[in-house]
N, C-alpha and C positions, 0 to 999 in steps of 0.2 A: 679432609676426610675420614672415616672410620675405616678400617685395613675390613672390618665386619662387613661393610655395607657393599665394598666389594662382591665378596663372595653371598649377598644376598639371594640373587636367584639361587644356585646353586644350592647352598642351606637349605632353602624353601622345596627343590624338588627332593634332597633329601631325604627330608622329614618325609613328603608324602610318600615314598617309596622304602619307609620303613629303614632306611639306614643311618640317620640321626635321629635323637627324643627333641621335641621340643625343649625351649627352656622354661622350665611352669615352676613360678618364685613359691612360696608359702602364703602369701598374703594374697596371690591372685584370687578373684569370685572362682570358684569351682572350683579350684586347684587338685583337691584329689581327685575328682572325677577328669580332671582335663587326664591327670596322671594315670589313673588306670583306664581311661584308653590309650595313651598311649602306647604303654605296656601291651595292654592288647592287639594294638597293630603291630607290635612287636615283635609276639608270640605268632600273628598271622600272615606275617611278610618271612617270618625266617625258617616257620612251621613251614613254610612252601619249598623255602630249597632247603630242607634236611630232610625234607619229604624223598626227593631223591636218592643220595647218597642210602639211606635207611632200606629204601627199599631193594636197589641191587646188592646190600648185605642180607638181605633176606632171600633173594635169586642166587646168589653166593652158594650158601648152603642147601638151598635144593638141587644145587650140581650135585652132591654127592662127591662121589671118590672120581669124577671127569676134573682130572687135574687138565690137561690140554681145554675146558673150557673155564675152566676158575681163573686162569693166567690172563685171558683177553678181560675177564669180565673185573680184574684186578683196575686195567685203566681207566676204565666208567668209574669205580669207587673212588679212584683216586684223583680225578677230575674232579667229581661231583661234592666229595669230602673240600677240596682246595677252596670252591666255591664258597658253599656253607662255612666255612671255618674264617675264610677271610670276613665274609659279608656279617656275621657276627662279631668279630671282635672290631673290625673298625666301626658297627656302630656304637660299642661302649667308650671306642676311642675316641672319636667323634663329640660325642657326646662327654664325655670327660674337659679333652684336651682342647678344643677349637677355640673356647674362650681366651686360653690360655697363649694359644697360637695369636691371635688375633692381636691383643695385648701389646704383646711382645714385639709385633712388628709395629703397633701403633707408635711406642716408647723411641725404635729405633727410627722411625721418619719422622718424632718432634726433633732429635738431636739429628738429623744429620740429610732430612731433606726427604719428599715424593719417592719409591722407587719407579727406575722406570717404564716398567712390565705390569704396571698397575691397568692403567686404561686396557691395556691390552685384555687382561684377564675379565675384566667388567663385560667387555665388548664380545668375548669368549663366551661368557657368560649367559648371555641372553639366547645364545641360537643349544644351549643344552635341552631344553626340553625338549623342542622339536626333533633334533635328533637322536637322543636317548629313544628317542619313543618310535618314531622311525626305525631306527636299526634293530629297538628289539620287537618290532613289527613282523619286519623280513624275513630276521633270524626265526621266528617263532614260526611260522609261514614256511620256510625252507624247510627247517627239521619236521616239523608234525609231518607236511607232504612225503618229506623222505622215509620216515617210518609207516605210513600208508601203503606208500608204492611199492613198497620191500615189507607189508606185511606179513607176510608168508616166514621171513627167519627173523621178524622182531619180537616173538615173543614176550622175550626179557626184558624187552623195552616199554613194553604195556605192563605189563603185573603190574597189581592184580589182576587185570584185567584181560581180556583176550581181541580176537575179530573175528569171535564166531558169530554175532549179529550187529546191526548198526548201532544198536543202545551199546551195548562194549567198545565199539570204533570210536562214537561218538564221543564217550568217557575219558578215554586214551586219548584223542585229541586235546580235548581240552584239559588233561593233565600237562600233558607233554607244552605245549600252548601255555599254559599259564607258568608252568615252572621256567621255562626259558625266556621268557617275556621278564620278570623278576629279574633272573640270574643276571642276563645282557644289560639290563638298564641299570643295576648295580655294578655291575665290569666298566660300563660305560663311563660310569662317576667316580670311579676311582681311579680308572685311566686317565681320567681328564683333572683330578686333583693333582695327579703326580705329574702330568706334563705340564701342567701348568706352575705350581711348585718349580719344576726342574726349568724352564724356559726363566722363570724369572729368577731364581736364582746365577744360572747360569748370567744372562745377563748382568748381575749385580758384584759378581765374581769378575767379570770380565773387564768391567768401570772399575772396578776398583783398582785393578794392576793396573789399565790405565791410568790414573789417577796419580799412582804410586810412580809409574815411569817417568809421568809428566814434570812429577815432580822431583824425581833426581837429575832429571836430563835439565831443567829449568838452572837448577843450583849448580853443578857441575861444568856451564856454559857459562855461568856468569861471572863478569871479571870481580865485581866487589862482593864477596862471604858472606849473605844476609842468617848467618848463622840462629839468631835466634825463633825465624822465621821460619827457617829450614825442621827443627827442633820438633818447633809447635804441630808443622805440616805432619813430619812422617809419626807421633803419637797419637796425630787426631785419627789418621789413617789409621793406624794399627787399631784403637778404638774403636772404629767405624767398622774394621773388619771384625772383631770379637762379636759387636754385637751382631753381624750379622751372619758369624758361626751359628750362636744362640738360638734367632729366628730360625736358620734349617734347622738345627736340634728339635725344635718345636713341632716341625714338618714331620721330621723322622718320627716322633711317638705316634703319632696319626697313621702313617703309611708302612714301618716296621712291619704290622700285621699280615696286611696285602702280600709286602714282597715275600715276607717267609712261607707264607701260603701258596704265591706260586712256585715260586724256586723249590718246594718241598714235594710237589706233586710233578713237574714237568719232567724229572728226569726217570723217576718208576712210573708215570705213566707213560712217557716213550718207548720203555722196555717191557712195558708188558707190551702195549700195541704190535711193535716191533716181534714178538713172542709169536701171537696172535697171527702176525700176518707169515713167518714165514712159517708158522707149522700148517697153514691151511683150515683150520678149524672154525673160521669165521664164516658166516655169510656173506652173501654181497651188501645186505643193509645193514648187517651190522659192522662190518671193515669199512664203508661211507658214515656211520654213526659215531667211530670212536676215531675215525680221521678228523671229523669234524670236530670235536672237545680237543683232538690232541692240538691240529695246529690251531685253534684260537690262544691254547694254553702257551704255543712257540711263539706264535706271533706279540705275544705280550711281553716273555722274557725276553724277546731280542732289544724290546722297546726300553725294559728295564735297565737292561744291560747295557746299551748302546746311551740312553741320557745319563745313565749313572756313570759312565765311564765320563764321558762328555764333563760335567759338572763337577767330579774331581780333580780334573784336568783344569780347569778354569780355577778351580777354590786352591791350586796349588802354583799358579803361576808368578804373581810374586815373590815369591822366592827367587827368580831369576833377575829380577829386577835389582830385589833386596841386595843382593850379592855383590852388584856392582858399586856400593858406597863404599868410598876408601873412610873407614872409619878413622883416619891421622887427621882428616880435614875437618871433624864434626864435635859437637862438644862430647863431653861426657853423659847428658841424659840421652843425647840422640843416640849413641851408642846403647845404651841399655835400654833403649823404645825398638832399636834396630835387633839385640840381643835376644829380647822377649818376641820384638814379630817372629823373627826367624824359629824359635823353641818350639812356636806353633806350627807354621808350616811345615816343621820338620818332624813334627810327635805324631800321635794319633792319627792315621790317616782320615780327610774330611771328605766325605758320602755320605750316601744313604747308609744306613748301616742295618741287616739283618740280625735281629736279636741279638748282637754282639756278635753272632758265627763268624762273619764276614763282611767287609764292603765294598759296596759296587764300585770299582775302578777298572783299567784297563787290564787288571789279572783277571776279572773274572770273565770279563771274553775269554779265554786261553779258557779258563778253568772247563766253561759251561762245554764251549766245541770241544774239545776234548774230553770231557766225559760222554757228552753224547755220545761222538762218534766210537769211543772205546766201546761203549754196549753196543749201538749196531755193530760192529766188527764182530765180537763176543757173541751176538744172537746169528749174525751169517754164518757164523763158525759152526754154532751148535747146529742149526739147521742143517748143515752140510754134511755136519759128522753124521745128525740123527739118518739123513737119507742115503747116506753111505752103509749105517749099519742095516736098514731095512733091505738094500739091496742083496747085502752079502746073507742077511738072514733067509727071503727069499730062492737064492741061488741054492743054497743048504739044503732047505724044504724040498726042492723039483729035484 
């Protein structure tokens, strides 16, 4: 089975929600019209997504010189900018690289056999429309209800409308619900793609390690050494591993934009949110609204970091097995194959790369946790010193 057919439901749903452009050939009947409609649909969907960051940037300028109100607003702006950036960039990445992604997997499967988790992905993709739409509806209803319930302190969220009459309230509710519905569907689709690719490669790397260990163990235990068979097996496993890395690199071309957008906004958004909390400049509704957005980002980052670290560990596990080979008891060609294998494993770190800035591995876990804790402590200390200064000022005036 072609690998593209495994993602058939996923791509179809992504096209419905403007996350991927349909494949239109120049010889297709009414191809120009279809291409025009596809770009029009892209502008509508992504216009809805980009509406929120643009709106809050306008609100930011309307705040004037009130710095205590500007900082928490930046938390909202960074979150929505991250959503908008990832949706638009992934649209072009999926449209450009998905065909090559599938062809690379087809070549790999023709040479080395069917991947173990293809049936899991195909089965999982059947549930995508149901879960994505139901999750998006639930999230839209909750967020809209939150804004309407705390409407006295949510004028910024409702901009350019207000809560002065029923018509404006209806416009506000529609605007918030529609934006959240599209964003959640896009986020769900991207999270599913990241999860499925991670599960697929974690499984394949683990299987690769198992095969290498079995090959080396059987050779070591054999009373009569079959040098040529062992030489052929090691070289075949090395080529299979290199082919798997090539498949993984193609998946990284699609997901790197999403990873960058998520990591780029989580730390500034978290810091701006803490500033608003510690300075007591937010209303109850704004506090819940910003908490809702920040929590969504943090959950995604936790999943990315954890899955990325596990994948990186599994990808490097064959190294331990290869280091146990007695190079004096094998042929020169086997030594050459082992050296090439070890060279790749000890070379550039294998894992999701975020624009070549960093790679998701075990070090990323410590870096993210350390950065968030550092800024949290700084914000709390800043808040404490500010309160002390205010108290001192009050004593002097009295």
